[in-house]
Each structure stands twice: as structure tokens, then as C-alpha cells.
N, C-alpha and C positions, 0 to 999 in steps of 0.2 A: 178118197175122202181125206179130208185133214186130220191130224192127230195133235190134240192138245193134252198135255199133262197138267193137272190141277192140284195144287197143294192148298189145304185150309188149315189155318192156324188154330191155336186153342180157344180163342174168343169166337171163332166162327163155329165151334162145335162144343160149346159150353153146356148146352142144354137142348132139350127136344125142339123148342121152337127154332134154335139155330140149325139143327138138322134138317128141318123143312126147308129153311132158306137155302141151304148148301144143296139140297136134292132139286129144288127148283132151278137153280143156276146150272147144274150138271144137265139136267134134262132139257134145258132151253137150248142147248147146242150139242148136237150128237157127236161133233168132233172131240168133246171133252171126255175121253175114253178112259184115261187112267188117273186115279184119284189117290193123293197121298194126305192122309189125315194125321193131325196132332192129337195129343191128349186134351180132355175137356179143360178149357181154362177157366177164368173167373166169370162168375154169373153177374156178380155186382163188385163193387169197389172193395169191400172188406171180405170178399170170399177168398177161398184158397185154391190154387191151381191143383189138379189131381196129381201131376208130377210132384209137387212139394209134399202132397200128402202121402204119396208112395214112399218118397225118401224118408219122411219122419216116421212112417210106420214100420219100415224095414230096419232103421236104426234102433228103434224100440225093441224090435224083435231080436236083433243081433246082440243087443245087451242082456237078453234074457228076461225082459219086462213084458207085461201084460199089454199086447197091442190089439186086443179084441175090439175095443170101441172105435179106435181110429180105423181098423180094417173094415168094420161094418159100416163106418161113414162112407168109406170108399165103395163098397158094394152098393150102397143106397144111391149114390150119385148115378152108377151106371143103371141099376135096375129102374130108377125113375125115368130115365130116357127111354129105356126099352117099353115100359109101360104106357108112357105118354104117347109113344109112336104107335102103339098098338102091335109090337112085334111079339111073337111066340118063340122067343129063344131064351127064356128064363132058365130052362134046364141046362142048356149048353153053358150060359155064363155061370151057374151054379157049380158046375164041373170045373170051368176054368179057374173060378175063385178058390175052389178046393186045392187045385194044383198050385196056385200062387201062394196060398196060406203055407202049404207044406214045404215050398221051396224057400219061403222067407224063415221058417224054422230051421231048415237045412243050411241056411245062410248061403243062398245062391249067388249073393252079390248085389251091390247098390245099382250096378248097370241093369242087371235083370229086373230088379224092383222098378226102377224107373220107366223101363221099356214097356212095361205091362199097361200104362196108360194109353200109348199109342196102339198097342196090340188089341186091346179090348174095344177101343173106339173104332179100329178097323174092322172088326167083326161085326159091330153094330151097323156101321155105315154100310158094309157090303151087303148085309141082309136087307137094309132098307131100300138100297137101290136095286137090288137084285143083280149085283155084279159078283164076280169071283174074288175070293179073299185069297191074298198071297201073304204068307208070313215073310216079313223082310229078313228074318235070320236065314231063310232059305235062298236068298238071292243077293244080299249085301254083305261082302266079305272084307274082313280085316285081317292083316298078316300077324305074325307072332310078335312084331314090334309095335302093334296096335294102330298101325296106319291103314288107311283105306286102300284096298287092292282094286284100284279103278277098272283096269282092263278086264280083270277076271269078272267083276261085278257087273260091269256093262254087258258082257257076254252071256251071264247067267239071266240077267233081267230080260234081255232081248229073247233068249231061247224059251224062256217062260210066257213072256207076254204076247210074242207074235202069234201065238196060236190062240189068243183070246181077244175078243172084240172089246171087253170092258173088264176092269180090275181095280181092286183097292189094295194099295200096298202100304201098310203103316210106316210112318216117318221115324226119324231119329235113332234108329238101332240096326245092327246086324249081328253078324256072329264072328268069332274067333276060329282058328283051325281045330281047337278042341271042342268046338260047338258051344261054348259058353257065349252069353249075350255080351256084346260090346256096344255102347252107345256114342253117338257124336256129342260134341259140347252142347250146351243149352241152346235151343233154337235149331238144332240140327235137322228137323224135318224138312227145312229149306233145302238142305243138301241132298236128302233122299229124293225130293222132287226134281232137282237138278240132275241127279244120276239117271232117274228113269226117263227124263226127257231126252238126255244125251244118248241113252241106250236105244231108244226108240225113234231116234231121229225126228222128234217132234217138230211141228212147224211153229209151236209157241208153247211156253211154260207160263201159266198163270199161277200166281201167288197171291191167294186170298186171305186178306186180314181184316182189321176193323178200322183201318184208314184208307182214304182214297190215294194211295201211293205215297211217294216221298214229298217232303216239303223242303223248302229252301233252307230251313232250320228248325230246331227243336220247338215244338209248340208249347212246351212247358216253360220256356224262356221268352219267346216271342209270341203273343197270342194271335192265332189265326195267320200263321205265315203263309206266303203263296205257294201253291203247289209246284212241283217239277213235272212237266208233261213229258220230257224225254231226256234221257241221260245216258252216257256211254258206260261201257264195262268198267273202264278205267277210272272214271269219275266216281262210280258207286264203290269200287273198291276202296278208294281213298277216304269216302265219307263213311263208309260201313266200318273200316277199320278205326276211324276216329271217333266212333260212338253213335253214328246214325243207325238205329236198332230196328228198322222195318225189315231187312233182309240180311241173313247171315252171310258174312264176307266170303266164307269158304265155298258157299253154294255157286259163286260166280264161275268158277273154273270149268267145270264139266260141260255147261251150255255154252260158255265162250268158245271153248275148243271146237264145239259142234256148230258154232254159229247160229244159235237158236236164241231168239229174242225172249225177253221176260217182261210179262206185264203184272205190275203190282196193282191189285183191285180191292175193292171194299165189299165184303159180304153183305153188308147192311144197305149199301147203296150201289147195287151192281150196274146201275146206269151210268155211273161215273167213269170217265175215261181212265182214270188211274195214272201211272207212270210206266212209260215204255222204256225197256233198257235194251240197248243195241251196241254192237261192236263200234258202229260209227254214226255220228249225227253232224248235220251241218252247223257251222258256227251260229248262223242266224235263227236256229230253231229254238233258241231260248231269247225271251225278251231282256234279260239281263246279261251283264258281262260275266257274273259268277254263276255257278249252277247250284252251289250249296255251301253251307256253313256247319261245321261240326267240331266237336273237341271233347277232350276228357281232362278231369283232374287226377292228381294222384302221381306226379312224377317227381323225380329228383335230379338235379344237376350237379355232376361232379366236375369241377374245373380245376385243371392241373396247370400250374404255372411253372415255367423254367426258361432261364435266359438261353438264347441260341437254340431253342427247341427245334426250329425248322430246319437247321443244319445238321441235327442229329440223326443220322441215317437209322431207320427202323423204330423210331421213337413211338409213332402212332401205333404200329403193329404190336409192340410190346404192351402198350396200354390196353388195347382192345383184347389181346390174349388173356389178360387178367380176368376181364369180365367173361370171356369165353370159357376159360377154365373153372369158374364158378357158375356156369350155366345160365348166364344172364345176357340177353340180346339187347343192343342198344337201339334207341328210337330215332335219335338225331345226334349229329357230332360237329356242331359249329366250332371253327377254330380260328386262331389269329397266329402272328409271328411267334409269340412266346406263351400262347395259352391254347388249351384244348379242352373243350367241355364235352362231356358224355351224358346224355339224357337217358335215364332208364325208369322202369317202373318202380315206384316207392316201395311197394310191399316186397318185391323180390330183392331189392338192394338192401333194405334195413336188416333182412334176415342173415346177410352175409357181409355186413358193412365193415366189421373190423378185419376180417380176412382180406377183403379187396383193397382197403386203405394200406395195409401193411405190404401186400403184395405190390402194389403201385410204387410205394416208397422203396422197396428192395430192388424193383426192377429197373426203374428209370430215374430214381433220385431227384424228385421234384423239388424246386424251391418252396412251393406252397400248394396246398390242396384245400379248396374250399367246397362246401356241400351246401346247396340250397334245396331245402325240403319243400318248399312251398310253390310248386310249379304246376300250371295246367297248360295245356297245349291246344291252341285253336287252328283248325284247318280251313282255309278259304280255297274252294275247288271250283274250277270252271274251265271248260275247253276254249271259251271266248277270252280268256285272259292273255293267251299267247298273242292275240292279234290286236289287243288293246293297250296302248301306251298308258302309262301312269297309273296303272292298276295298284301296285304296291304303294305307291304315294298316297292314293286314296285310302287304303287300309290304314296306314299309319297316321294320316290326317284324322280319320275318324277316331282312332284310339286317343291320339293326343287330345282332341277336342273333348273326349269323355274323361280326360284326365287318368289315363291307363298307362302305367310305366311298362314299356316292352322290355322283357328279359333277354329274349332271343328270336332270331329271325332265320328262317331257312326256306329257301325256294328250291322245289325240285327242278332237275335238269330239263324235264319235258315242259316247264312252264306251266303245268296242269294245276299246281297248287302252291300256296304260300303257307308256311307253318310259323306260328307267333307263340311265343311262351310268355305267359303272364302270371300274376299271383293267382291262387285260387279264389281269393276274395274278389278279384276283378273279372273273373271268367264270364259271368253272365252279362255284366255291363260290356265286356268286349264283344260278345255276340250280337247284342242289341245294337251296338254302334256301327258295327260292319254292315249287319242287315239294313240298317236305316240309310247309310249311305249309298248302297248298291241296289236296294229294293225299294223302300219306302219313298225315297227321293226320285226314284224312276216312275212310280205310279202316277 
């Protein structure tokens, strides 16, 4: 029998009605054996995610404030789901909430507080499905340095799950060597699902959310963009890193190493094909030269000018060491004969700006340092770009026609992507212009 690992996001499990949809999806395919749930998301646009409620509640408790009202609101979210589903686990949840309340008072930590959203949802979903519940803290392990111990985790997951036909494992968290709870970054339930899929050598990892897969670009910028039917791991990595938010970028690695495909699906439209993510896809599997367009605002460009820079041995290394010594990684590094530009995240740079500038002046004695604080990066990604002449020319023609000034150009050595720097004000205009020339005009 095939084995599928299925992860459901917060919007898929926001209320009892969504739980019913999820159960129907799981029961429709007996190969959907292992389930990874997120915490309840928003039920409507102005609602609050349970994870955010837990963070706020814990912060209030840690300051010694009265968190009773907010805590009871969280309790009600879960009890309403249990009641509407007709489950008889109120007593168990009451005991769980009592433990959580005491842990908040004992300052168990923000990671512990946030993890309870997935933990409680996992208990409810396991009970509703009749599946075994596995606490993620028992099988997902982090080292003393806070990094995931993938080999040890996969071994523990396999040992626990291979004895079970079905199970629910909450996403988003695991445990440290001292048994305290440690969470992944926000959206980390995707990573848990990927780990479980890799550990069980699943045939497919289904990631269920509230959209029918990836779109060529952000629907908040381009209304009703075209869907992406197939995409490679490398393309997904590029787009996810540059802001395409359907799937957590770190969740790619476990399944990629195991050669397991990912299918992004819509809980509210399970009949839709969604997006299939694989290691390799033929160049002609997409109707467009590009696969996707993504990007982010909030970057700074530090440009260093010095005559004969190119002949000064070790110049670039010394500049990069300044950023390294200040704990800042660079995004891109376009350069010329006498200029070198380092693009970094604005919030990281501004916190240490004076130290960095002084260190650069002391170490390489530049003629001039310019800082541009108004930079957005646009990534145009596609496996078809390598085989298509004139792709970069079309990008810049589209931007020129839209009257967008290009601040920086960087093409990856794999020819999989082209990165363009523009002003933050021009970012949305740039996305629309590139989408129009590659997609709209192709339709």
C-alpha cells in the first residue's frame, strides 16, 4: 500500500467545519496514513490565529499580568471545536489547559506556549479520526545549538510510526536535550510534515492549505494570476526564499534528499490538481518561459568605491569579513572594476551600521561608501530560461516600458533566476510588468 504524509495548515483546521473537510479528505484515500496538523488559523479576515493568541497570553503572564480573559478565549476556541464535532474529550482538554496555565505561570518559555496550539489540535484531530496521537516532542529532536538533529529525528519517527497504521503528529515543534520545547520558525509545520515523509519514505507528501497550489506571482499584486502546475525543488527554493509564502523553504530539504514529491493542495477545493513539486521536470511542462515571480522589500545596498580595487589582493574577502564579524549575511554582491556592492537586509544592517562602516573604512580604506536604503529585490525564476534566448532582455524591456529604474542586476550561474533591484515604490509595478510580458501576452 502507498504511504502519503498529509499536512494541514491553520486555515484548514480553523473550526469544526474545517475539521470535517479534513477528515473527509483523509478518509477518501487510505494511503493518507500520517497526518501533521497546524494550530487553528483565522476563521474570518479579522480573526486572530491561535498561535498569536498564545504568544500574547504568555507574554502577559510572563510580565505578571492578568491573562485570565485571553486564556479563556483560547480555551473556548478549542472547546467549541470539540463540542461541534461531538467529541467526548472535554475532561482531557481541561486537564491539558490546567497544565498549560501552570506552565505559563512558571514561565516555561514562548516556544512552549506557541507549541500548544499544534499540540492541542493534534489531540482533537487524532480523536476525531480514531488515529494514534504522537507528541512531536517525543520524536523531533534539536541539539544544544538549537539546530534540528535530522538523522536522529528520522530514526525516532520511523521507529515510532512503522508500528502504527495511522497517526497524528503535531507540527511546528520538538524538544531540546533538556526536554524543553523548541519550535521551528513560523510556518514550521511544513518542516514537520517533510521530516515525517522522509522518515517513512513516503510515496507523496501532500501539503494542504487554503489555495490550490502556487501561482506564477502574488495574487495580492496581480489579480487571479495563472497557477503553476509543476515546479522543481530548486525553483521552489528560489521563490520561497524570495517571499512566495505557500510553503516553508526549509521544508524542501528532507523530502528532496529522499526523492519524495510534494503536492500543494486546497482543503476547500480538494478536486483541484494543485502544484506538484519534484526534483526534475521537463522544460516544456510549463506553458511559459518563466515559472514564477517573487520578491521582497526591505534591503540596503552598501556600495564601496576604490580606485584599482580589482588589483588589490584580498579586498573582497576583507569587506565580507566585516559583515561576517557583525553576524550579517549578504544577499547579493554585484561588482565592477572599482566598485563593490553588498546587499543585506535593512533591519539587520541598521542595527550595526556605524560599526560596519567604521570597520570597512579601517580595513580597506575606500575612496567612498554609499548607502541606498530603498531597495526591493525581484526574482524571476524558471527552468525554461536557460534554453530561451533573450529572456533577460524581455525582463528589462518590460521594466523600461513601465518606467522602472533598475538599480541592480544579478543572474545565478545556473541560469535559473534573474534578480533585479528596484525602489520599494516600484516593486509592485515591476511585478506586474514582468508578469504581463511573460504570461498575459502569452495567453
